[in-house]
The first five atom37 places (N, CA, C, CB, O) and aatype in JSON, in Angstrom:
{
  "aatype": [12, 0, 16, 1, 14, 0, 19, 0, 1, 2, 3, 6, 16, 7, 13, 15, 8, 0, 0, 10, 15, 10, 4, 0, 10, 16, 0, 1, 16, 10, 8, 17, 1, 14, 8, 6, 13, 17, 0, 0, 16, 14, 0, 6, 10, 0, 0, 0, 10, 7, 10, 10, 0, 14, 7, 3, 16, 0, 14, 4, 10, 3, 1, 14, 16, 10, 5, 1, 10, 12, 6, 8, 3, 8, 7, 1],
  "atom_mask": [
    [1, 1, 1, 1, 1],
    [1, 1, 1, 1, 1],
    [1, 1, 1, 1, 1],
    [1, 1, 1, 1, 1],
    [1, 1, 1, 1, 1],
    [1, 1, 1, 1, 1],
    [1, 1, 1, 1, 1],
    [1, 1, 1, 1, 1],
    [1, 1, 1, 1, 1],
    [1, 1, 1, 1, 1],
    [1, 1, 1, 1, 1],
    [1, 1, 1, 1, 1],
    [1, 1, 1, 1, 1],
    [1, 1, 1, 0, 1],
    [1, 1, 1, 1, 1],
    [1, 1, 1, 1, 1],
    [1, 1, 1, 1, 1],
    [1, 1, 1, 1, 1],
    [1, 1, 1, 1, 1],
    [1, 1, 1, 1, 1],
    [1, 1, 1, 1, 1],
    [1, 1, 1, 1, 1],
    [1, 1, 1, 1, 1],
    [1, 1, 1, 1, 1],
    [1, 1, 1, 1, 1],
    [1, 1, 1, 1, 1],
    [1, 1, 1, 1, 1],
    [1, 1, 1, 1, 1],
    [1, 1, 1, 1, 1],
    [1, 1, 1, 1, 1],
    [1, 1, 1, 1, 1],
    [1, 1, 1, 1, 1],
    [1, 1, 1, 1, 1],
    [1, 1, 1, 1, 1],
    [1, 1, 1, 1, 1],
    [1, 1, 1, 1, 1],
    [1, 1, 1, 1, 1],
    [1, 1, 1, 1, 1],
    [1, 1, 1, 1, 1],
    [1, 1, 1, 1, 1],
    [1, 1, 1, 1, 1],
    [1, 1, 1, 1, 1],
    [1, 1, 1, 1, 1],
    [1, 1, 1, 1, 1],
    [1, 1, 1, 1, 1],
    [1, 1, 1, 1, 1],
    [1, 1, 1, 1, 1],
    [1, 1, 1, 1, 1],
    [1, 1, 1, 1, 1],
    [1, 1, 1, 0, 1],
    [1, 1, 1, 1, 1],
    [1, 1, 1, 1, 1],
    [1, 1, 1, 1, 1],
    [1, 1, 1, 1, 1],
    [1, 1, 1, 0, 1],
    [1, 1, 1, 1, 1],
    [1, 1, 1, 1, 1],
    [1, 1, 1, 1, 1],
    [1, 1, 1, 1, 1],
    [1, 1, 1, 1, 1],
    [1, 1, 1, 1, 1],
    [1, 1, 1, 1, 1],
    [1, 1, 1, 1, 1],
    [1, 1, 1, 1, 1],
    [1, 1, 1, 1, 1],
    [1, 1, 1, 1, 1],
    [1, 1, 1, 1, 1],
    [1, 1, 1, 1, 1],
    [1, 1, 1, 1, 1],
    [1, 1, 1, 1, 1],
    [1, 1, 1, 1, 1],
    [1, 1, 1, 1, 1],
    [1, 1, 1, 1, 1],
    [1, 1, 1, 1, 1],
    [1, 1, 1, 0, 1],
    [1, 1, 1, 1, 1]
  ],
  "atom_positions": [
    [[-5.44, 7.81, 12.11], [-5.32, 6.74, 11.13], [-5.77, 7.27, 9.77], [-6.16, 5.5, 11.56], [-6.89, 7.78, 9.64]],
    [[-4.92, 7.14, 8.78], [-5.24, 7.63, 7.44], [-6.23, 6.69, 6.76], [-3.96, 7.75, 6.59], [-6.2, 5.48, 6.94]],
    [[-7.11, 7.28, 5.99], [-8.08, 6.48, 5.24], [-7.72, 6.5, 3.77], [-9.52, 6.99, 5.46], [-7.15, 7.46, 3.26]],
    [[-8.06, 5.44, 3.11], [-7.82, 5.36, 1.67], [-8.92, 6.12, 0.93], [-7.77, 3.88, 1.19], [-10.06, 6.16, 1.38]],
    [[-8.57, 6.72, -0.21], [-9.62, 7.35, -1.01], [-10.55, 6.29, -1.56], [-9.0, 8.19, -2.15], [-10.15, 5.15, -1.81]],
    [[-11.79, 6.68, -1.75], [-12.78, 5.74, -2.3], [-12.39, 5.37, -3.72], [-14.2, 6.35, -2.27], [-11.92, 6.21, -4.49]],
    [[-12.59, 4.12, -4.06], [-12.29, 3.63, -5.4], [-13.61, 3.49, -6.15], [-11.53, 2.26, -5.36], [-14.57, 2.92, -5.63]],
    [[-13.64, 4.01, -7.35], [-14.86, 3.93, -8.15], [-15.2, 2.48, -8.44], [-14.7, 4.71, -9.47], [-14.33, 1.7, -8.85]],
    [[-16.43, 2.11, -8.24], [-16.87, 0.73, -8.45], [-17.01, 0.39, -9.93], [-18.18, 0.5, -7.75], [-16.98, -0.78, -10.29]],
    [[-17.16, 1.38, -10.78], [-17.37, 1.11, -12.2], [-16.1, 1.28, -13.03], [-18.45, 2.0, -12.74], [-16.18, 1.41, -14.25]],
    [[-14.95, 1.29, -12.39], [-13.69, 1.46, -13.1], [-13.38, 0.2, -13.9], [-12.53, 1.77, -12.11], [-13.17, -0.87, -13.32]],
    [[-13.36, 0.33, -15.21], [-13.12, -0.83, -16.07], [-11.69, -0.9, -16.58], [-14.07, -0.81, -17.23], [-11.41, -1.63, -17.52]],
    [[-10.79, -0.15, -15.96], [-9.39, -0.17, -16.4], [-8.45, -0.68, -15.33], [-8.97, 1.22, -16.83], [-7.26, -0.84, -15.6]],
    [[-8.92, -0.95, -14.14], [-8.07, -1.36, -13.04], [-7.85, -2.86, -12.97], [0.0, 0.0, 0.0], [-8.47, -3.65, -13.67]],
    [[-6.93, -3.22, -12.09], [-6.59, -4.62, -11.88], [-7.8, -5.42, -11.43], [-5.47, -4.74, -10.87], [-8.02, -6.54, -11.91]],
    [[-8.59, -4.87, -10.5], [-9.74, -5.61, -9.97], [-10.71, -6.02, -11.06], [-10.47, -4.78, -8.93], [-11.17, -7.16, -11.1]],
    [[-11.01, -5.1, -11.95], [-11.95, -5.4, -13.04], [-11.36, -6.47, -13.97], [-12.28, -4.13, -13.84], [-12.06, -7.4, -14.37]],
    [[-10.09, -6.33, -14.3], [-9.45, -7.31, -15.19], [-9.42, -8.69, -14.54], [-8.02, -6.86, -15.56], [-9.69, -9.69, -15.2]],
    [[-9.08, -8.75, -13.26], [-9.03, -10.03, -12.56], [-10.4, -10.68, -12.49], [-8.46, -9.85, -11.15], [-10.54, -11.88, -12.71]],
    [[-11.43, -9.88, -12.18], [-12.78, -10.42, -12.11], [-13.24, -10.93, -13.48], [-13.75, -9.35, -11.6], [-13.87, -11.98, -13.57]],
    [[-12.92, -10.19, -14.53], [-13.29, -10.62, -15.88], [-12.6, -11.93, -16.26], [-12.94, -9.53, -16.9], [-13.22, -12.83, -16.82]],
    [[-11.31, -12.03, -15.96], [-10.58, -13.27, -16.26], [-11.07, -14.43, -15.41], [-9.09, -13.07, -16.03], [-11.14, -15.57, -15.89]],
    [[-11.42, -14.17, -14.17], [-11.95, -15.22, -13.3], [-13.27, -15.74, -13.87], [-12.15, -14.69, -11.85], [-13.5, -16.95, -13.89]],
    [[-14.13, -14.84, -14.32], [-15.4, -15.25, -14.91], [-15.18, -16.03, -16.2], [-16.28, -14.01, -15.2], [-15.86, -17.02, -16.46]],
    [[-14.21, -15.59, -17.01], [-13.91, -16.29, -18.26], [-13.43, -17.72, -17.99], [-12.84, -15.53, -19.06], [-13.87, -18.66, -18.65]],
    [[-12.55, -17.88, -17.02], [-12.06, -19.23, -16.72], [-13.16, -20.1, -16.12], [-10.87, -19.16, -15.75], [-13.17, -21.31, -16.33]],
    [[-14.07, -19.5, -15.38], [-15.19, -20.27, -14.84], [-16.07, -20.8, -15.96], [-16.03, -19.4, -13.87], [-16.49, -21.96, -15.94]],
    [[-16.34, -19.95, -16.96], [-17.21, -20.36, -18.07], [-16.52, -21.32, -19.02], [-17.68, -19.14, -18.84], [-17.12, -22.31, -19.43]],
    [[-15.29, -21.05, -19.38], [-14.64, -21.84, -20.43], [-13.85, -23.04, -19.92], [-13.72, -20.96, -21.21], [-13.8, -24.08, -20.58]],
    [[-13.24, -22.9, -18.75], [-12.4, -23.98, -18.22], [-13.05, -24.69, -17.03], [-11.05, -23.43, -17.81], [-12.54, -25.7, -16.55]],
    [[-14.17, -24.16, -16.57], [-14.88, -24.7, -15.4], [-14.02, -24.65, -14.14], [-15.32, -26.14, -15.67], [-14.12, -25.51, -13.26]],
    [[-13.16, -23.61, -14.07], [-12.33, -23.41, -12.88], [-13.17, -22.75, -11.79], [-11.08, -22.55, -13.21], [-14.03, -21.91, -12.07]],
    [[-12.91, -23.14, -10.56], [-13.49, -22.46, -9.4], [-12.53, -21.32, -9.02], [-13.71, -23.47, -8.2], [-11.37, -21.35, -9.41]],
    [[-13.02, -20.32, -8.26], [-12.16, -19.18, -7.93], [-10.8, -19.56, -7.35], [-12.87, -18.29, -6.96], [-9.79, -18.95, -7.71]],
    [[-10.74, -20.55, -6.47], [-9.44, -20.89, -5.87], [-8.48, -21.44, -6.92], [-9.62, -21.91, -4.73], [-7.27, -21.28, -6.79]],
    [[-8.99, -22.09, -7.95], [-8.12, -22.59, -9.02], [-7.59, -21.43, -9.86], [-8.89, -23.59, -9.92], [-6.43, -21.44, -10.28]],
    [[-8.44, -20.43, -10.1], [-8.0, -19.24, -10.84], [-6.89, -18.53, -10.08], [-9.19, -18.28, -11.08], [-5.85, -18.21, -10.66]],
    [[-7.09, -18.27, -8.79], [-6.12, -17.51, -8.01], [-4.84, -18.28, -7.75], [-6.72, -17.09, -6.69], [-3.8, -17.68, -7.49]],
    [[-4.89, -19.6, -7.83], [-3.68, -20.42, -7.64], [-2.83, -20.49, -8.9], [-4.07, -21.82, -7.2], [-1.65, -20.84, -8.84]],
    [[-3.42, -20.17, -10.05], [-2.7, -20.27, -11.33], [-1.75, -19.09, -11.52], [-3.69, -20.35, -12.5], [-2.05, -17.96, -11.12]],
    [[-0.61, -19.36, -12.13], [0.31, -18.28, -12.5], [-0.2, -17.64, -13.79], [1.78, -18.81, -12.66], [-1.01, -18.25, -14.49]],
    [[0.27, -16.43, -14.12], [-0.13, -15.83, -15.4], [0.21, -16.72, -16.59], [0.54, -14.48, -15.56], [-0.56, -16.8, -17.55]],
    [[1.36, -17.39, -16.54], [1.75, -18.27, -17.65], [0.79, -19.46, -17.75], [3.2, -18.77, -17.47], [0.42, -19.86, -18.86]],
    [[0.4, -20.03, -16.61], [-0.54, -21.14, -16.62], [-1.9, -20.71, -17.16], [-0.7, -21.74, -15.22], [-2.53, -21.43, -17.92]],
    [[-2.34, -19.53, -16.75], [-3.62, -19.0, -17.23], [-3.59, -18.78, -18.73], [-3.96, -17.69, -16.51], [-4.52, -19.18, -19.44]],
    [[-2.54, -18.16, -19.23], [-2.41, -17.92, -20.67], [-2.37, -19.23, -21.44], [-1.16, -17.09, -20.98], [-3.01, -19.35, -22.49]],
    [[-1.64, -20.19, -20.94], [-1.55, -21.49, -21.62], [-2.9, -22.2, -21.61], [-0.48, -22.37, -20.95], [-3.31, -22.77, -22.62]],
    [[-3.6, -22.17, -20.47], [-4.9, -22.83, -20.36], [-5.93, -22.22, -21.29], [-5.4, -22.78, -18.93], [-6.8, -22.92, -21.81]],
    [[-5.84, -20.91, -21.5], [-6.78, -20.23, -22.39], [-6.33, -20.26, -23.85], [-6.95, -18.79, -21.95], [-7.02, -19.74, -24.72]],
    [[-5.18, -20.88, -24.1], [-4.69, -20.98, -25.48], [-4.14, -19.68, -26.02], [0.0, 0.0, 0.0], [-4.16, -19.46, -27.23]],
    [[-3.66, -18.83, -25.14], [-3.14, -17.53, -25.57], [-1.67, -17.56, -25.94], [-3.36, -16.53, -24.5], [-1.14, -16.58, -26.46]],
    [[-1.01, -18.68, -25.67], [0.41, -18.81, -26.0], [0.58, -19.85, -27.1], [1.23, -19.2, -24.76], [-0.07, -20.89, -27.1]],
    [[1.46, -19.55, -28.03], [1.82, -20.54, -29.04], [2.78, -21.53, -28.4], [2.47, -19.85, -30.31], [3.45, -21.2, -27.43]],
    [[2.86, -22.74, -28.93], [3.8, -23.72, -28.37], [5.21, -23.14, -28.29], [3.8, -25.01, -29.21], [5.72, -22.58, -29.27]],
    [[5.83, -23.27, -27.15], [7.19, -22.77, -26.96], [7.26, -21.33, -26.48], [0.0, 0.0, 0.0], [8.33, -20.89, -26.05]],
    [[6.15, -20.59, -26.53], [6.14, -19.21, -26.05], [6.1, -19.19, -24.53], [4.94, -18.44, -26.63], [5.7, -20.17, -23.89]],
    [[6.51, -18.09, -23.97], [6.38, -17.88, -22.53], [5.58, -16.61, -22.3], [7.77, -17.79, -21.84], [5.54, -15.72, -23.15]],
    [[4.93, -16.54, -21.17], [4.16, -15.35, -20.83], [5.12, -14.2, -20.55], [3.24, -15.61, -19.6], [6.2, -14.41, -20.0]],
    [[4.74, -12.98, -20.93], [5.6, -11.83, -20.64], [5.69, -11.61, -19.14], [5.07, -10.56, -21.34], [4.74, -11.85, -18.39]],
    [[6.85, -11.15, -18.71], [7.06, -10.89, -17.28], [6.42, -9.56, -16.9], [8.57, -10.89, -16.94], [6.34, -8.64, -17.71]],
    [[5.97, -9.5, -15.68], [5.43, -8.26, -15.13], [6.55, -7.62, -14.33], [4.15, -8.51, -14.24], [6.98, -8.15, -13.3]],
    [[7.03, -6.46, -14.8], [8.13, -5.81, -14.09], [7.59, -4.96, -12.94], [8.95, -4.94, -15.06], [6.4, -4.66, -12.87]],
    [[8.49, -4.59, -12.04], [8.12, -3.85, -10.84], [7.42, -2.52, -11.15], [9.35, -3.6, -9.99], [6.4, -2.23, -10.52]],
    [[7.92, -1.69, -12.09], [7.23, -0.42, -12.37], [5.8, -0.62, -12.88], [8.02, 0.37, -13.4], [4.9, 0.14, -12.53]],
    [[5.59, -1.64, -13.7], [4.24, -1.9, -14.2], [3.33, -2.35, -13.07], [4.27, -2.96, -15.31], [2.19, -1.91, -12.98]],
    [[3.83, -3.23, -12.2], [3.05, -3.68, -11.06], [2.7, -2.49, -10.16], [3.82, -4.75, -10.26], [1.56, -2.37, -9.71]],
    [[3.66, -1.64, -9.88], [3.42, -0.47, -9.04], [2.36, 0.43, -9.65], [4.73, 0.32, -8.82], [1.47, 0.91, -8.95]],
    [[2.44, 0.66, -10.96], [1.46, 1.5, -11.66], [0.06, 0.9, -11.55], [1.85, 1.68, -13.14], [-0.91, 1.62, -11.31]],
    [[-0.05, -0.42, -11.74], [-1.34, -1.08, -11.63], [-1.9, -0.99, -10.21], [-1.22, -2.55, -12.05], [-3.1, -0.76, -10.02]],
    [[-1.03, -1.16, -9.22], [-1.48, -1.09, -7.83], [-1.95, 0.32, -7.48], [-0.36, -1.53, -6.88], [-2.97, 0.48, -6.81]],
    [[-1.23, 1.32, -7.93], [-1.62, 2.7, -7.67], [-2.95, 3.02, -8.34], [-0.54, 3.68, -8.14], [-3.81, 3.66, -7.75]],
    [[-3.1, 2.58, -9.56], [-4.35, 2.83, -10.29], [-5.51, 2.12, -9.61], [-4.22, 2.37, -11.76], [-6.6, 2.67, -9.5]],
    [[-5.28, 0.9, -9.17], [-6.34, 0.11, -8.55], [-6.78, 0.69, -7.21], [-5.88, -1.33, -8.36], [-7.95, 0.58, -6.83]],
    [[-5.86, 1.32, -6.49], [-6.2, 1.89, -5.19], [-6.63, 3.35, -5.3], [-5.01, 1.79, -4.26], [-6.81, 4.02, -4.28]],
    [[-6.81, 3.85, -6.5], [-7.32, 5.2, -6.7], [-6.37, 6.3, -6.3], [0.0, 0.0, 0.0], [-6.81, 7.41, -5.99]],
    [[-5.08, 6.04, -6.31], [-4.11, 7.07, -5.93], [-3.86, 8.01, -7.08], [-2.8, 6.44, -5.49], [-3.07, 8.94, -6.95]]
  ]
}
């Protein structure tokens, strides 16, 4: 059985760190609980935090970008 390489706990550029930071921000500013954060779409999160102007839409996450983030997050 193959094992995954260890992931640095202090990595501040990966998906995990960004997600944890955004979860903490929504808890402080919007009083969201973790399940509310994880249930929200990126567009809902951006709108709730006031990051979108009226009529704007959140940028789409394309497959290559998602793959790059996943590889970086898993320490590959």
